[in-house]
C-alpha atoms as one frame of an Amber mdcrd trajectory, in Angstrom:
protein
-120.209 -44.745  37.522-117.908 -46.508  39.944-118.717 -49.831  38.445-117.941
 -48.491  34.971-114.680 -46.953  36.128-113.532 -50.133  37.718-114.460 -51.981
  34.597-112.352 -49.616  32.509-109.387 -50.066  34.848-109.606 -53.840  34.593
-109.567 -53.710  30.783-106.202 -51.923  30.785-104.618 -54.987  32.422-105.951
 -57.337  29.770-105.150 -55.143  26.719-106.484 -57.132  23.783-110.262 -57.353
  23.558-112.508 -59.337  25.867-110.978 -60.578  29.165-109.570 -64.137  29.059
-111.373 -66.967  30.834-110.245 -67.449  34.478-107.511 -68.418  35.239-105.393
 -67.247  32.221-102.487 -69.415  31.139 -98.859 -68.458  31.814 -98.070 -68.100
  28.084-100.979 -65.660  27.570 -99.894 -63.504  30.521 -96.264 -63.578  29.327
 -97.359 -62.468  25.845 -99.397 -59.604  27.298 -96.531 -58.370  29.494 -93.946
 -58.734  26.731 -96.115 -56.671  24.323 -95.731 -53.716  26.688 -91.934 -54.000
  27.023 -91.132 -54.094  23.318 -90.114 -50.427  23.191 -86.624 -49.767  24.649
 -87.209 -46.015  24.983 -89.187 -46.510  28.210 -86.098 -47.797  30.099 -83.701
 -45.320  28.469 -85.725 -42.326  29.671 -85.373 -43.252  33.379 -82.756 -41.698
  35.665 -79.966 -43.961  36.952 -80.819 -43.455  40.633 -84.287 -45.028  40.402
 -83.036 -48.619  40.786 -81.521 -48.068  44.199 -84.213 -45.713  45.413 -81.742
 -42.880  46.120 -79.175 -44.979  48.017 -75.461 -44.082  47.991 -72.450 -46.086
  46.836 -72.041 -47.533  50.360 -75.503 -49.061  50.038 -74.431 -50.626  46.739
 -71.401 -52.268  48.353 -73.557 -53.570  51.239 -76.049 -54.961  48.684 -73.225
 -56.711  46.795 -71.907 -58.206  50.048 -75.406 -59.442  50.924 -75.824 -61.045
  47.461 -72.364 -62.698  47.581 -73.105 -64.069  51.065 -76.323 -65.661  49.747
 -74.491 -67.168  46.740 -71.659 -68.564  48.876 -74.140 -70.047  51.390 -75.659
 -72.058  48.498 -72.204 -73.225  47.251 -72.393 -71.171  44.073 -69.239 -70.425
  42.088 -70.628 -67.072  40.914 -69.728 -63.815  42.687 -70.485 -60.166  41.911
 -67.718 -57.605  42.285 -68.258 -53.970  43.237 -65.549 -52.335  41.153 -65.349
 -52.715  38.197 -68.915 -53.567  37.206 -69.429 -57.349  36.699 -69.790 -58.862
  33.255 -73.095 -59.601  31.505 -72.535 -63.356  31.898 -72.038 -63.107  35.697
 -75.194 -61.001  36.101 -77.312 -63.331  33.942 -76.002 -66.463  35.704 -76.737
 -64.864  39.099 -80.330 -64.079  38.073 -80.850 -67.613  36.727 -79.435 -69.139
  39.940 -81.745 -67.028  42.151 -84.783 -67.960  40.004 -83.872 -71.652  40.390
 -83.744 -71.197  44.182 -87.237 -69.636  43.986 -88.487 -72.842  42.232 -89.484
 -70.831  39.152 -89.068 -72.605  35.766 -86.698 -70.538  33.637 -86.007 -71.081
  29.947 -82.298 -70.959  29.058 -82.977 -68.938  25.880 -85.905 -66.701  26.926
 -84.849 -66.257  30.534 -85.159 -62.465  30.314 -88.846 -62.763  29.387 -89.400
 -65.204  32.259 -87.661 -62.817  34.666 -89.729 -59.798  33.591 -92.925 -61.834
  33.873 -91.917 -63.143  37.323 -91.072 -59.646  38.636 -94.403 -58.244  37.442
 -96.338 -61.205  38.826 -94.609 -60.754  42.226 -95.226 -56.945  42.130 -91.549
 -55.997  42.292 -91.131 -52.273  43.216 -88.294 -51.863  40.670 -89.106 -51.744
  36.971 -86.881 -53.577  34.492 -87.240 -54.450  30.786 -85.790 -56.937  28.311
 -83.646 -54.270  26.645 -82.008 -53.350  29.959 -81.273 -57.055  30.623 -79.380
 -57.281  27.320 -76.801 -54.747  28.640 -77.224 -54.813  32.453 -73.652 -53.679
  33.275 -73.947 -50.222  31.702 -73.801 -47.241  34.115 -77.407 -46.411  33.208
 -78.859 -49.913  33.886 -76.562 -51.333  36.608 -78.205 -49.603  39.653 -81.664
 -50.876  38.676 -80.386 -54.404  37.985 -78.509 -54.454  41.309 -81.660 -53.417
  43.177 -83.658 -56.169  41.402 -81.030 -58.816  42.302 -81.043 -57.656  45.948
 -84.840 -57.820  46.036 -84.836 -61.335  44.528 -82.279 -62.523  47.116 -84.473
 -61.209  49.951 -87.488 -62.965  48.375 -85.541 -66.243  48.082 -84.502 -66.086
  51.739 -88.101 -65.397  52.732 -89.327 -68.408  50.698 -86.682 -70.642  52.297
 -87.789 -69.508  55.750 -91.434 -70.240  54.928 -90.633 -73.645  53.414 -88.525
 -74.687  56.427 -91.277 -73.704  58.873 -94.093 -75.179  56.765 -92.324 -78.531
  56.375 -91.532 -78.835  60.061 -95.029 -78.116  61.379 -97.012 -80.882  59.566
 -94.271 -83.400  60.312 -94.393 -82.426  63.986 -98.151 -82.974  64.268 -99.643
 -84.814  61.291-103.018 -85.136  63.052-103.453 -81.352  63.261-102.405 -81.010
  59.618-104.957 -83.654  58.587-107.699 -81.963  60.643-106.935 -78.547  59.108
-106.901 -79.913  55.544-110.095 -81.949  55.972-111.953 -79.041  57.614-110.815
 -76.628  54.873-112.090 -79.030  52.181-115.307 -79.480  54.162-115.910 -75.713
  54.397-115.368 -75.391  50.633-117.892 -78.161  50.038-115.326 -80.518  48.452
-116.706 -83.830  49.744-114.713 -85.941  47.281-111.448 -84.408  48.428-112.493
 -84.959  52.073-113.101 -88.657  51.366-109.813 -88.927  49.457-107.937 -87.250
  52.316-109.587 -89.589  54.848-108.685 -92.682  52.847-105.153 -91.390  52.284
-104.650 -90.637  56.003-106.053 -94.018  57.035-103.755 -95.689  54.491-100.783
 -93.820  55.976-101.792 -94.903  59.468-102.152 -98.526  58.331 -98.770 -98.365
  56.583 -97.177 -96.867  59.707 -98.838 -99.567  61.808 -97.543-102.352  59.537
 -94.057-100.803  59.461 -93.998-100.600  63.268 -95.216-104.197  63.496 -92.522
-105.300  61.034 -89.820-103.480  62.988 -91.059-105.057  66.222 -91.094-108.526
  64.628 -87.589-107.909  63.266 -86.428-106.795  66.705 -88.033-109.876  68.255
 -86.231-112.116  65.755 -82.929-110.398  66.491 -83.555-110.684  70.233 -84.361
-114.414  69.814 -81.151-114.982  67.884 -79.163-113.067  70.492 -80.820-115.018
  73.314 -79.996-118.298  71.534 -76.392-117.156  71.163 -76.348-116.198  74.853
 -77.706-119.585  75.899 -75.197-121.394  73.687 -72.418-119.284  75.200 -73.676
-120.002  78.717 -74.178-123.762  78.188 -71.167-124.581  76.040 -67.575-123.978
  77.011 -66.586-120.379  76.632 -63.727-119.226  74.454 -61.722-118.537  77.570
 -62.155-122.118  78.818 -61.285-123.611  75.401 -58.228-121.400  75.166 -57.273
-122.353  78.725 -57.590-126.039  77.781 -55.442-125.553  74.707 -52.977-123.611
  76.808 -52.878-126.411  79.455 -52.330-129.055  76.751 -49.545-127.022  75.234
 -47.982-126.490  78.652 -48.152-130.257  79.316 -46.500-130.976  75.959 -43.838
-128.392  76.679 -43.215-129.893  80.144 -42.960-133.375  78.595 -40.461-132.119
  76.045 -38.539-130.402  78.818 -38.378-133.578  80.939 -37.337-135.696  77.932
 -34.671-133.188  76.926 -33.468-132.980  80.542 -33.256-136.806  80.786 -31.285
-137.030  77.572 -29.041-134.182  78.601 -28.435-135.956  81.939 -27.697-139.293
  80.212 -25.473-137.804  77.527 -22.476-136.938  79.817 -22.539-140.436  81.429
 -22.647-142.088  78.001 -19.903-139.815  76.750 -17.772-140.767  79.755 -18.392
-144.500  79.117 -17.496-144.056  75.455 -14.337-142.167  76.414 -13.377-144.948
  78.856 -14.022-147.578  76.194 -11.895-145.590  73.736  -9.078-145.430  76.293
  -9.340-149.184  76.954  -9.304-149.891  73.222  -6.209-147.720  72.790  -4.519
-149.537  75.729  -5.435-152.931  74.226  -4.076-151.918  70.833  -0.851-150.718
  72.460  -0.559-154.043  74.381  -1.221-156.007  71.201   1.434-154.061  69.334
   3.843-154.547  72.220   3.071-158.307  72.332   3.473-158.597  68.555   6.858
-156.878  68.840   7.873-159.183  71.707   6.763-162.209  69.659   8.856-161.073
  66.715  11.877-160.533  68.971  11.291-163.935  70.606  11.011-165.589  67.178
  14.277-164.013  66.139  15.965-165.046  69.381  14.504-168.558  69.079  15.734
-168.869  65.538  19.208-167.798  66.600  19.323-170.121  69.655  19.897-173.856
  69.684  16.866-175.540  71.161  16.873-178.530  73.497  13.926-180.770  74.355
  13.366-178.891  77.567  13.467-175.546  75.815  10.982-176.810  73.225   8.589
-177.969  75.905   9.039-174.718  77.808   8.449-172.751  74.649   5.416-174.895
  73.789   4.001-174.186  77.231   4.696-170.480  76.833   3.053-170.549  73.384
   0.013-172.293  74.822  -0.146-169.690  77.587   0.191-166.911  74.973  -2.536
-168.520  72.845  -4.755-168.690  75.908  -4.102-165.013  76.631  -4.854-164.159
  72.974  -8.123-166.147  73.042  -9.137-164.480  76.289  -8.260-161.057  74.836
 -10.297-161.836  71.708 -13.239-162.938  73.870 -12.934-159.748  75.925 -12.675
-157.688  72.714 -15.826-159.362  71.349 -17.613-158.551  74.611 -16.537-154.904
  74.395 -17.666-154.773  70.732 -21.072-156.134  71.736 -21.338-153.510  74.481
 -20.344-150.730  72.062 -22.902-151.977  69.501 -25.612-152.017  72.183 -24.667
-148.496  73.212 -24.777-147.333  69.573 -28.193-148.924  69.070 -29.494-147.308
  72.282 -28.108-143.924  71.169 -29.732-144.381  67.688 -33.119-145.250  69.199
 -32.960-142.275  71.542 -31.905-140.046  68.592 -34.923-141.270  66.587 -37.158
-140.531  69.553 -35.655-137.041  69.780 -36.337-136.544  66.037 -39.998-137.602
  66.364 -40.404-135.371  69.415 -38.781-132.446  67.574 -41.246-132.944  64.638
 -44.169-132.873  67.089 -42.695-129.782  68.745 -42.272-128.085  65.353 -45.896
-128.847  64.419 -47.110-127.490  67.769 -44.994-124.350  67.302 -46.453-123.890
  63.779 -49.950-124.164  65.196 -49.020-121.532  67.774 -47.559-119.371  64.918
 -44.100-119.203  66.517 -41.213-118.820  64.040 -38.971-121.348  65.857 -38.109
-124.843  64.572 -35.973-127.580  66.166 -33.270-128.972  63.826 -31.700-132.145
  65.378 -27.950-132.521  64.812 -26.242-135.919  65.270 -22.802-134.424  65.838
 -23.831-131.918  68.495 -22.076-132.117  71.836 -24.335-129.816  73.913 -28.148
-130.002  74.203 -28.543-126.666  72.369 -26.373-127.894  69.450 -28.187-131.276
  69.368 -31.665-129.620  69.249 -30.497-126.751  66.984 -32.174-124.079  69.233
 -31.373-122.848  72.727 -34.418-123.329  74.932 -33.751-120.663  77.554 -32.744
-117.845  75.187 -35.136-118.535  72.256 -38.012-120.952  72.995 -38.894-119.841
  76.517 -39.275-116.065  75.643 -41.468-116.969  72.627 -43.718-119.160  74.791
 -43.941-116.407  77.416 -44.958-113.835  74.759 -47.562-116.319  73.426 -48.894
-116.765  76.948 -49.195-112.980  77.346 -51.001-112.713  73.954 -53.467-115.454
  74.984 -54.118-113.564  78.205 -54.798-110.315  76.273 -57.141-112.059  73.811
 -59.014-113.655  76.727 -59.575-110.253  78.328 -60.781-108.861  74.972 -63.198
-111.766  74.526 -64.537-111.218  78.026 -65.104-107.525  77.230 -66.912-108.508
  73.995 -69.109-110.917  75.968 -69.982-108.150  78.443 -70.848-105.764  75.545
 -73.022-108.477  73.937 -74.904-108.921  77.202 -75.432-105.141  77.382 -76.691
-105.139  73.776 -79.115-107.975  74.531 -80.471-106.081  77.526 -80.804-102.890
  75.439 -82.616-104.791  72.655 -85.006-106.292  75.208 -85.759-102.835  76.607
 -86.243-101.473  73.064 -88.639-104.315  72.230 -90.658-103.559  75.374 -90.790
 -99.851  74.462 -91.853-100.725  70.877 -94.622-102.982  72.217 -95.868-100.204
  74.488 -95.653 -97.720  71.570 -97.627-100.121  69.350-100.325-100.354  72.005
-100.511 -96.566  72.278-100.696 -96.286  68.462-103.527 -98.830  68.398-105.405
 -96.767  70.978-104.817 -93.631  68.917-106.110 -95.424  65.795-109.270 -96.470
  67.624-109.805 -92.904  68.864-109.228 -91.574  65.340-111.769 -94.004  63.888
-114.360 -92.791  66.397-113.506 -89.175  65.555-113.784 -89.948  61.843-117.271
 -91.326  62.355-118.282 -88.138  64.200-116.675 -85.992  61.463-118.604 -87.883
  58.769-121.862 -87.237  60.586-121.019 -83.541  60.843-120.080 -83.425  57.152
-123.420 -84.959  56.197-125.215 -82.302  58.232-123.121 -79.528  56.721-123.598
 -80.780  53.151-127.273 -79.993  53.376-126.434 -76.465  54.538-123.884 -76.111
  51.745-126.452 -77.160  49.146-128.729 -74.340  50.262-125.823 -71.882  50.162
-124.861 -73.151  46.677-128.348 -72.386  45.402-128.119 -68.840  46.733-124.613
 -68.500  45.187-125.960 -69.626  41.782-128.604 -66.918  41.899-125.999 -64.294
  42.860-123.740 -65.536  40.033-126.540 -65.009  37.519-126.929 -61.407  38.671
-123.163 -60.889  38.467-123.147 -62.359  34.928-125.648 -59.713  33.828-123.443
 -57.049  35.408-120.423 -58.518  33.594-122.141 -58.147  30.231-122.583 -54.431
  30.925-118.945 -54.151  31.935-117.834 -55.937  28.736-119.739 -53.471  26.599
-118.060 -50.567  28.390-114.684 -52.298  27.949-115.269 -52.695  24.191-116.089
 -49.001  23.873-112.993 -48.061  25.853-110.886 -50.393  23.684-112.069 -48.719
  20.478-111.317 -45.272  21.907-107.859 -46.390  23.046-107.095 -47.849  19.604
-107.980 -44.506  17.975-105.715 -42.714  20.444-102.911 -45.210  19.790-103.130
 -44.598  16.014-102.971 -40.847  16.547 -99.977 -41.240  18.862 -98.226 -43.432
  16.266 -98.805 -40.785  13.544 -97.448 -38.046  15.784 -94.372 -40.148  16.671
 -93.730 -40.863  12.975 -93.973 -37.147  12.098 -91.588 -36.297  14.944 -89.186
 -38.995  13.784 -89.233 -37.630  10.210 -88.607 -34.097  11.460 -85.712 -35.317
  13.611 -84.316 -37.234  10.637 -84.463 -34.081   8.444 -82.673 -32.120  11.168
 -80.093 -34.892  11.473 -79.410 -34.902   7.712 -79.082 -31.085   7.690 -76.660
 -31.288  10.621 -74.632 -33.978   8.829 -74.428 -31.755   5.694 -73.248 -28.766
   7.740 -70.663 -30.967   9.486 -69.325 -32.228   6.121 -69.081 -28.648   4.776
 -67.291 -27.525   7.925 -64.914 -30.469   7.600 -64.048 -29.487   3.982 -63.457
 -25.899   5.036 -61.190 -27.013   7.901 -59.193 -29.275   5.537 -58.580 -26.323
   3.160 -57.483 -24.101   6.038 -55.111 -26.775   7.327 -53.537 -27.116   3.849
 -53.064 -23.330   3.583 -51.410 -23.257   7.025 -49.122 -26.176   6.094 -47.984
 -24.443   2.840 -47.387 -21.146   4.728 -45.347 -22.965   7.381 -43.250 -24.691
   4.655 -42.602 -21.345   2.892 -41.558 -19.618   6.117 -39.287 -22.564   7.009
 -37.513 -22.383   3.639 -37.134 -18.575   3.935 -35.762 -18.880   7.477 -33.248
 -21.531   6.353 -32.004 -19.354   3.467 -31.629 -16.328   5.765 -29.751 -18.499
   8.279 -27.411 -19.813   5.577 -26.668 -16.280   4.294 -25.919 -15.001   7.826
 -23.740 -18.057   8.547 -21.676 -17.448   5.355 -21.247 -13.774   6.261 -20.136
 -14.736   9.754 -17.537 -17.134   8.380 -16.411 -14.603   5.750 -17.013 -16.787
   2.737
């Protein structure tokens, strides 16, 4: 009897003939569950407090806060408000979002069917139907829907907790995970899966070994390159030394330019003095020549006016010869002074050309040093600063000092970089040593695992024989259970026929009740229409009576008013 009763209970779950072959598809189960929820009267007959299980309004607000906290933690733009009741769109989007977090495939059109099927498959304590999901924000359906959403949020948090713990454990110890999986397959007698798992695990180990070897080889290459760079830096001149050499060369050039400029500045005043003296002498000579020319003119006039004798002529001839001698000597002296002035001018021109070439070299050196100072030589300058175009002490010297300070700072930075590179090389060497030691330990582990695998294979071969014997016994037991199942199927068919007869009777009764209710409804509608007509007639009578009384009252008032006025 117990076996028959249990058989009858099982047939109620699979309402539709013989039970489906194990395991049933998702579409078949969804169709079976949806066939039960087609009638909306089941949900409408429930009280509104069932969804929350008798909780108060404070519990509802705490549930809404809990749901909003879950949605905000997953960066969702949806939120449920407590008062007023949220819209249908917000509730449906919230349910879809929670189903997506539970990794349950949900159809955008038939999401309500998927939700009902999911809740029944997960044995949700709160009952909900498709018709209630079409209008979930009504006062009758909202408590139940809120309880379902709260339950789904708790389930999603539980799944997240399980997934986080389950993903961390195998990653922490892959060997234990492999042993558990292989032993579970071995106990079930799944030898093919055991072999596949072994090959897969060995492949992973080989891949990990090759990846570690590649990383070590890459590290060794990097260390070799860094060592070569270190050796080249140690053997060759460092950046500091090269910069110091460049700095020394520049300082030597600057000192040379300083000495040359100092020499020219020292020579310039002496040459200027000589030129001034020569100018004075030339002015004195010109004054003497003008004075002599005036005296000669006066003498010629006096000679022309005087009467000359032979002695006077000879005396005058001697004086003229002496004057001619003085003139020739003066011309010779003037030619000598002209030659000296020309030599001085040529010397000054050569020195000026030298200054120009030196200024060009200085300008090129300053451009190389990226200093925005250029010498512009001026022929008419009287001071060294005006001749060179730039004052050395106020402009050039501060720029060179700042350049010297910048070179010092860059040298310190380069030294710090060199120290950091040496630290990096030492760290890379230590890492390479650790990787080599790790590779050796991994190789030892691989050897140990291979030995263990051999032992496991031997044990599996021994256990396969035992499993074969157990399989034979299971086949015999399955045959006996198949005969029992045939008996159960017969009982289920009988129960199905009886239930169909009952269902037809229930349908007839419901149709008769519906017809009776419809007749009562039509009678009630007729009585309401008659009452409405009667009320309309009464209202018209009252309106006419009120109009008559108003006209009578107005006439009486007019007559009294005329009497009062004495008309």
